[in-house]
C-alpha positions, 0 to 999 in steps of 0.5 A: 479529515485528510488534507485535499491536494490537487488531483490529476485529471483522469485523462492524464493520470499515469499516461506516458509517465516515465519511471523517473517521472512517476517516482518524482510525482509520487514522492511528494505524497509517498514521503508524507504517507510514510512519515505519518502512517507507514512507520506505524503500520509496520512498527509498534507505535500504537495508541493502545499499547499493552506492553512494550518489547525490550528493544522497541523498533522505532524507525521509518519504513525504507525508501528503496531506490527506483532501481529496486525490483521485487524478488521473483515469485519463486521466492515464495510469498510466505504469509502474504495473501494472494490477490483475489479474483475481483473485478470491482475497484472498491472491493479490490482496493479493500482487499489490497489495503488489508494485504498492505497492512498485514504481515508476519515476520515469524514465518515471512522474510522480507523478500517473501513479503515483497514477492507476495506484494508484487503479485498484486501489481499490474503488469502494465508498466505505464501505470505501475508504480512499484516503488510506492508500494515496496516503499512500505516495507522496512529495510532488511536490517529493520525487518530483521529486528522486527523478526527478533520480536516476532512482530506481526500485524492483521487488518480489519477493513471498515469501508472503501470509497471513491474520493470526491476529487476522483468522482468529480474528475470522472463526472467532468470527463467520463470517457477518460477512464477508458484509456487506462481504467485506473480508479482511485479508492480510499480505504479505511480500517484498523490495524492490530500489531502484536509482538512477543511477551504479549505486546500489542495494540491497534490503531485506525488506518487509511490509504488511497490506492490506484487500482486498474480494473480493465473490462473482463479482467480481474483488478490489479494494484497500480500504486499508492495513489500520488494524490491524497484526497477525501 
């Protein structure tokens, strides 16, 4: 069970955040997420490893500066899935998690990976925390080393749900969701990683996402949620 941390009320979730404040808040949890999960998500440290490459890539995901911007879509998205036209928060979060846990360095460059991920984000800057999402992508040197090993990953989604703290906040103030229509969803699944010479493995994964689903609009990704809940 994940450790439950205090969650912001719906009425204050992301409202009026400056870029620096959003980064400061999200850093508290994103750092922990990256330290305990993101490294395994992108690298080859799996439970069921069958074969290890000659030079195993073991390093944490990069921590981009707050000024880092995503490459323009013109760079192409490579193997990154396009955002689906879904208006239901849990369904969209499940698709987003599958996208975040999938990559293929054989045919997708780092800039392409970032450009593809950026296409999933909300364009409402008050609620978008691009740094929390792009921080899942390794730095250029590490991505290059992964590409040398033909490293790729696919994901299977088990389930998605609104965490209990979010549901409690919604019950306390049902009208607050109408200010931003940002929903918190926890997704569980499995990631399968492979590299050349038959190496590979799989492990269980979990992530909590903030998705924005305004009425009569498709959902978009806002952030890796700055609070981890059950």
